[in-house]
N, C-alpha and C positions, 0 to 999 in steps of 0.2 A: 459928609460933615457939613457941607453947605446947607443942605436941607434941614438938618437938625438945628443948626445955628439960627437960621432964618425963622423956623417954626417956633423956636424958643425966644425969639426977639433979641438975640445977641449977635454980634458980628462974628464971622468965621474966625477972624484973628483972635478975638477974645476966647472963643472955644478952644482954639489951638493952644493959647497961653495957659488956660486952665488945665487942659489935658497934659501939657508938658511940665506943669509945675511952676511956670514963670509967674502965675498969679497965685501967690501963697494962700490968700484968704479971699476967695471970691464971695460976693454977696450971697446971702442965703436965698434971696429971691431969684438970682441967676441960676443957682444950683437947682432950686425947686422947679424952675421953668424947664431946664434941660432934662431933669429926671422925668418930668411930666410928659414931655415930647417922646422920650425913649420908653416910657411905660415901666420905669424902674421906681420902686418906692424909695423914699428918703431913708427908711429903716435899713434897706439893703446897702445903701451908700454908707450910712453910719457904721454898720457892722464891718464893712470893708476897711474903714479907716480906724476903727476901734474894735478889733476882733476880740471875741471872748477868750479868756485866758485858760479856760478848761480844755483839756485834750479832746480832740475829735470834733470840736466846733470851729467853724470858720465862716466868715462872711463871704458872699459871692457877688457883691455889688460892682466892684471895679472891673473885673474881667468881663462881666456882662455889659457894663457901661462902655468899655472900650470896644467890644465887639459890635454893639449897636451903633456907636458913632462911626466906626470904620465902614459899616455897610451902607 
């Protein structure tokens, strides 16, 4: 987590707060920097927080995001 935060230019505490939901609306630039470091598209994150309503479709951003942050 420390490496991701520093590479994205945010403090580790900020990243922890975003991950835990204590920062309800992080800045777009912060999210863009974090996803760039993790190699995750903003589209994948968007699909995770706004999943398609059709059966059989789902976003995969957040589980992938959590796994990459944890590693």
